[in-house]
C-alpha positions as CSV (number, residue, x, y, z in Angstrom):
1,M,-0.2,0.0,0.0
2,K,1.2,3.3,-1.1
3,Y,-1.3,6.0,0.6
4,L,-2.3,6.6,4.3
5,S,-6.0,6.6,3.3
6,E,-5.3,2.2,2.6
7,Y,-4.4,1.7,6.1
8,R,-8.2,3.0,6.7
9,D,-9.8,0.8,3.9
10,A,-12.8,-0.1,5.7
11,A,-13.5,-3.0,3.3
12,L,-10.0,-4.4,4.0
13,A,-10.4,-3.3,8.0
14,Q,-13.5,-6.3,7.7
15,E,-11.5,-8.8,5.5
16,L,-9.0,-8.9,8.2
17,L,-11.6,-9.1,10.8
18,K,-12.6,-12.6,9.3
19,E,-9.0,-13.6,9.3
20,I,-8.5,-13.2,12.6
21,K,-11.8,-15.0,13.5
22,A,-11.5,-18.0,11.3
23,I,-7.7,-18.8,13.2
24,V,-9.0,-17.9,16.7
25,T,-9.6,-20.9,18.5
26,K,-8.8,-19.9,22.6
27,P,-8.8,-17.0,24.7
28,W,-5.7,-14.7,24.4
29,T,-5.1,-11.5,25.9
30,L,-2.7,-8.8,23.7
31,M,-1.5,-5.7,25.3
32,E,-0.7,-2.5,23.1
33,V,2.0,-0.9,24.0
34,C,1.8,2.7,23.5
35,G,-1.2,5.3,24.2
36,G,-1.3,6.5,20.3
37,Q,-2.4,2.6,19.7
38,T,-4.9,3.0,22.5
39,H,-6.4,5.8,21.0
40,S,-6.9,4.2,17.5
41,L,-8.3,0.9,19.1
42,V,-11.5,2.8,20.6
43,K,-12.0,5.9,18.3
44,N,-12.3,3.4,15.2
45,G,-14.4,0.8,17.1
46,I,-11.5,-2.2,16.7
47,L,-12.1,-3.4,20.4
48,K,-15.7,-4.1,20.2
49,M,-15.3,-5.6,16.6
50,L,-12.8,-8.3,17.5
51,P,-14.1,-11.7,18.1
52,E,-14.6,-12.4,21.9
53,Q,-11.2,-14.8,22.7
54,I,-9.4,-11.6,21.9
55,T,-9.2,-9.1,25.1
56,M,-7.0,-6.0,24.6
57,V,-5.6,-4.3,27.4
58,H,-3.4,-0.9,27.3
59,G,0.1,-0.2,28.6
60,P,2.3,2.2,30.1
61,G,3.4,3.5,26.5
62,C,1.6,7.1,27.8
63,P,4.9,9.3,28.7
64,V,2.5,11.8,30.7
65,C,0.8,9.0,32.3
66,V,4.4,7.6,33.5
67,T,5.6,10.3,34.6
68,P,6.1,10.2,38.5
69,I,4.3,12.8,40.2
70,H,7.9,14.2,42.0
71,I,8.8,14.9,39.0
72,I,5.8,16.9,38.2
73,D,6.8,18.4,41.8
74,E,9.9,19.4,40.4
75,A,8.4,20.8,37.3
76,I,6.2,23.3,39.1
77,E,9.3,24.1,41.8
78,L,11.0,25.1,39.0
79,S,8.7,27.0,37.3
80,Q,8.1,29.5,40.3
81,K,12.0,30.5,40.3
82,P,13.2,34.1,39.9
83,H,13.8,35.2,36.4
84,M,12.7,31.1,35.3
85,I,10.7,30.3,31.8
86,M,9.2,26.8,32.3
87,C,9.1,25.5,28.2
88,S,6.6,21.6,28.1
89,F,5.1,20.3,26.1
90,G,0.8,21.0,26.3
91,D,0.4,17.7,28.2
92,M,1.8,18.1,30.4
93,L,0.4,21.7,32.3
94,R,-2.7,20.3,33.2
95,V,-1.0,16.7,35.1
96,P,-1.8,17.2,38.8
97,G,1.3,17.6,41.2
98,T,1.1,16.9,44.8
99,K,-0.9,20.4,44.9
100,I,-1.2,22.0,41.6
101,S,-0.8,21.7,38.2
102,L,1.7,23.8,36.0
103,L,-0.9,24.9,34.5
104,E,-2.2,26.3,37.9
105,A,1.5,27.6,38.3
106,K,1.3,29.2,35.2
107,A,-2.1,30.9,36.5
108,N,-0.7,32.1,39.2
109,G,2.1,34.1,37.5
110,A,4.6,31.1,36.6
111,D,5.8,31.7,33.3
112,V,5.3,28.1,31.3
113,R,4.7,28.2,28.2
114,I,3.8,25.6,25.9
115,V,6.0,24.6,23.1
116,Y,6.0,22.0,20.0
117,S,9.9,21.0,19.7
118,P,12.6,21.4,22.1
119,L,14.6,23.7,19.7
120,E,11.9,26.4,20.4
121,A,13.7,26.3,24.3
122,V,17.0,27.3,22.9
123,K,15.8,29.5,20.8
124,I,13.7,31.2,23.8
125,A,17.1,31.0,26.0
126,Q,18.7,32.9,23.0
127,E,15.9,35.7,22.9
128,N,16.0,36.0,26.7
129,P,19.5,35.7,27.9
130,D,18.8,37.3,31.9
131,R,16.5,34.7,32.6
132,E,16.7,30.7,32.9
133,V,15.0,28.8,30.4
134,V,13.8,25.1,31.7
135,F,12.7,22.1,28.6
136,F,10.3,20.0,30.6
137,A,12.2,16.3,28.9
138,V,8.7,14.2,28.9
139,G,8.5,11.3,26.6
140,F,9.9,7.5,25.7
141,E,12.7,6.7,22.8
142,T,10.5,8.7,20.7
143,T,11.3,12.1,21.7
144,A,14.7,11.7,23.1
145,P,16.8,12.4,19.7
146,A,15.3,16.0,19.5
147,N,15.5,16.5,23.3
148,A,19.1,15.5,23.3
149,L,19.8,17.0,20.3
150,S,18.5,20.7,21.8
151,V,21.4,19.9,24.7
152,V,23.7,19.8,21.8
153,Q,22.8,22.4,19.6
154,A,22.8,24.4,23.3
155,A,26.5,23.3,23.7
156,K,27.7,24.1,20.2
157,Q,26.2,27.9,20.6
158,N,27.5,28.6,24.7
159,V,23.8,28.7,25.6
160,K,24.3,29.1,29.0
161,N,20.9,29.9,30.3
162,Y,19.2,26.5,28.9
163,S,18.9,23.5,30.7
164,I,16.4,20.5,30.5
165,L,14.6,18.5,33.5
166,A,14.5,14.7,31.9
167,S,12.0,12.3,32.6
168,H,12.9,9.7,29.7
169,V,12.1,6.1,30.5
170,L,12.1,2.7,27.8
171,V,10.2,0.2,26.7
172,P,11.4,-3.3,26.9
173,P,12.5,-2.8,30.7
174,A,8.7,-1.8,30.9
175,M,7.5,-5.1,29.0
176,E,9.6,-6.9,31.2
177,A,8.4,-5.8,34.8
178,I,4.8,-6.8,33.2
179,L,5.9,-9.8,32.2
180,S,7.9,-10.4,35.3
181,D,4.3,-10.0,37.5
182,P,3.2,-13.3,38.5
183,E,-0.4,-11.9,38.1
184,T,0.3,-10.5,34.0
185,T,-2.2,-12.3,32.1
186,V,-0.8,-10.9,29.2
187,N,0.1,-13.0,26.2
188,A,1.7,-11.5,23.8
189,F,2.7,-7.7,22.9
190,L,1.9,-5.0,20.1
191,A,5.0,-2.9,20.1
192,A,5.1,0.8,19.6
193,G,6.2,1.8,16.2
194,H,7.3,4.9,16.3
195,V,9.5,4.1,19.2
196,C,11.2,1.4,16.8
197,T,11.2,3.6,14.0
198,I,14.1,5.1,16.6
199,M,15.8,2.5,18.3
200,G,15.0,-0.8,16.1
201,Y,13.7,-3.8,17.9
202,N,16.9,-6.0,18.4
203,E,16.2,-5.3,21.8
204,Y,12.9,-7.5,21.8
205,D,14.0,-10.4,20.5
206,P,15.6,-11.9,24.3
207,I,12.2,-11.1,25.7
208,A,10.3,-12.7,23.7
209,E,12.6,-15.8,24.0
210,K,12.7,-15.4,27.7
211,Y,8.8,-15.2,28.4
212,K,7.3,-17.1,25.2
213,V,5.3,-14.6,24.1
214,P,5.3,-13.1,20.5
215,I,5.8,-8.9,19.6
216,V,4.5,-7.6,16.7
217,V,5.3,-4.2,16.0
218,T,2.2,-2.7,14.5
219,G,1.7,1.3,13.7
220,F,-1.4,3.4,14.5
221,E,-3.9,3.2,11.9
222,P,-6.8,0.7,11.6
223,I,-5.2,-1.3,8.9
224,D,-1.9,-1.6,11.1
225,L,-3.4,-2.8,14.2
226,L,-6.0,-5.4,12.6
227,Q,-2.8,-6.5,10.9
228,G,-0.7,-6.5,14.0
229,I,-3.1,-8.5,15.9
230,Y,-3.9,-11.3,13.3
231,M,0.0,-12.0,13.0
232,A,0.0,-12.2,16.9
233,V,-2.3,-14.4,17.3
234,K,-1.4,-16.3,14.5
235,Q,2.2,-16.8,16.5
236,L,-0.2,-17.7,19.5
237,E,-2.5,-20.4,17.7
238,N,0.7,-21.9,16.3
239,G,2.7,-21.9,19.5
240,E,5.4,-19.8,18.4
241,A,7.0,-16.5,20.3
242,K,9.0,-14.2,17.7
243,V,9.3,-10.9,16.9
244,E,7.7,-9.3,14.1
245,N,7.3,-6.2,12.1
246,Q,4.3,-5.4,10.5
247,Y,5.4,-1.6,10.4
248,I,7.6,-2.0,7.4
249,R,7.0,1.5,5.8
250,Y,9.1,3.2,8.9
251,V,11.0,0.9,11.1
252,Q,13.8,-1.1,10.3
253,R,15.5,-4.0,12.8
254,E,18.1,-1.4,13.3
255,G,16.0,1.8,13.8
256,N,17.9,5.0,13.1
257,I,21.6,4.7,13.9
258,R,22.6,8.6,13.5
259,A,19.7,9.5,16.3
260,Q,20.8,6.6,18.3
261,Q,24.2,8.6,18.8
262,T,22.6,11.7,19.5
263,I,21.4,9.8,22.5
264,D,24.0,8.3,23.0
265,E,26.0,11.4,23.1
266,V,23.4,13.1,25.8
267,F,21.9,10.1,28.3
268,A,23.3,7.6,30.3
269,V,20.9,4.7,31.3
270,S,19.5,4.8,34.7
271,D,16.8,3.5,37.1
272,R,13.4,5.3,36.7
273,E,10.4,5.8,38.5
274,W,7.2,5.3,36.8
275,R,4.3,7.1,38.3
276,G,1.6,4.1,39.5
277,I,4.0,1.4,38.8
278,G,7.2,1.9,41.0
279,T,11.2,1.4,40.2
280,I,12.4,-0.1,37.3
281,P,15.6,-0.6,36.7
282,K,18.0,0.5,34.1
283,S,14.9,2.1,32.6
284,G,15.6,5.4,32.3
285,W,17.8,8.2,30.3
286,E,19.4,10.7,32.4
287,V,22.1,13.5,31.2
288,N,25.8,12.3,31.4
289,E,28.5,13.7,33.0
290,A,29.4,15.3,29.9
291,Y,26.6,17.2,29.6
292,R,25.9,18.0,33.1
293,K,25.9,22.0,33.4
294,F,22.5,21.3,30.7
295,D,20.8,19.1,33.4
296,A,18.7,21.7,35.5
297,R,18.7,18.7,38.6
298,R,21.8,20.0,39.2
299,K,21.9,23.1,37.9
300,F,19.1,24.3,40.5
301,N,20.4,21.7,42.9
302,L,16.8,19.9,43.0
303,V,16.5,17.5,46.1
304,E,14.0,14.6,45.5
305,E,11.1,14.9,47.7
306,I,8.9,11.7,47.8
307,S,5.5,12.5,46.5
308,E,2.4,10.1,47.3
309,D,-0.1,9.3,44.0
310,N,-3.5,10.0,44.5
311,T,-4.4,7.0,45.7
312,T,-8.0,7.2,44.1
313,C,-6.2,7.0,40.7
314,I,-6.1,3.0,40.0
315,A,-3.6,4.2,36.6
316,G,-0.7,1.8,37.9
317,E,-3.2,-1.2,37.3
318,I,-4.6,0.6,33.8
319,M,-0.8,0.9,33.0
320,K,0.1,-2.9,34.1
321,G,-3.2,-4.5,32.1
322,K,-4.9,-5.2,35.0
323,K,-8.0,-3.2,35.1
324,K,-9.8,-1.3,31.9
325,P,-10.8,2.8,32.7
326,F,-14.3,2.0,33.4
327,D,-13.0,-0.4,36.3
328,C,-12.6,2.8,38.3
329,P,-15.3,4.2,40.2
330,H,-14.2,7.8,39.3
331,F,-14.3,7.5,35.6
332,G,-16.7,9.8,33.7
333,K,-17.8,11.0,37.8
334,D,-15.1,12.2,39.8
335,C,-12.5,11.8,36.9
336,T,-13.0,13.8,33.9
337,P,-10.6,15.3,31.4
338,E,-11.7,19.0,32.9
339,R,-11.1,17.5,36.7
340,P,-8.7,14.5,36.3
341,L,-7.1,13.3,39.3
342,G,-4.9,11.1,37.2
343,S,-2.5,11.5,34.5
344,P,-4.6,8.6,32.0
345,M,-7.6,11.4,31.8
346,V,-4.8,14.4,30.7
347,S,-2.8,13.3,28.4
348,S,-3.9,12.5,24.3
349,E,-2.3,9.4,25.1
350,G,-4.1,8.1,28.2
351,A,-6.7,5.3,28.1
352,C,-8.5,6.7,30.2
353,A,-9.1,9.7,28.1
354,A,-9.5,7.8,25.3
355,Y,-12.2,5.8,26.4
356,Y,-14.1,8.9,27.5
357,H,-13.7,10.7,24.3
358,F,-14.4,8.1,21.8
359,S,-16.2,4.9,24.0
360,Q,-19.2,6.7,26.3
361,A,-21.4,4.2,25.4
362,E,-19.9,1.5,26.2
363,A,-17.6,2.8,29.3
364,L,-19.1,6.0,30.7
365,P,-21.7,4.9,34.1
366,S,-24.9,5.4,34.1
């Protein structure tokens, strides 16, 4: 197929659904890792069209959702410092911290700006040499190259008033954490295509082999996801467990080498806390020693404080695939996009937001 519209073809989708129904004989639970995949599954009604033997559960692939509350608090603390400009992608502004969100900090007078690229934040720093500029660098492997590049550019251009507050997380360790949970029901994964565009998928081979689970790299259009589900179910029915690539129009096994080199230049692997899940060893990136002067934590001597998650939010259970958004008693009542109790209702990739906007007939409580 050559054009994007072909990946939304309704007739082809129905054919794929028939093929899935023809091969499935047992109950299987598949987890799509990425929140973008979740939104596509819900928005396009795929969850309701799949045969009853197939259960889709939603993984921790929403970067906003897994950013721990203490890092949100750090961003808010920085935003309130004198002569500070805090730059962030828009999704992060409404995520609740311990007391307030970045949006509320902005309403209270903090200079918080929405940008669409970290390089915009570097430009803002150049235009405001008498002020400090921090970019809230949140994301999976997908956004890491651009965030790293902003640091490289700031260093080359001697922009001394620029730094990043890094909260980068990595997909493979999270998948292992889910599979290591004795309560997991996940039989196969749909891996995130955009992450694999950067990193390739060599890292997934040991996971598939160790845990005996199929892993299929997929895109985000309806046909991508249905093909990915078909490939995963076919493996399960045949007793196979290997890594396959459905997203061949973008993903190569080795990934984007130049992007990986930029990441490696700026970041070092570290342990990382995931909101609602806990600390996963070697599951994140932090600014390395060579670029430490661009690390906001070091530059402003931030002290990590323990912050308690909102215990009424079941984000962790949802992102581990143990519960669905409508299993939460607060869904659509006390927790809405306008008044979120947790980040999955805020983010454009959050599972709760997807169900709220696109699956209300099924999900909203009566």
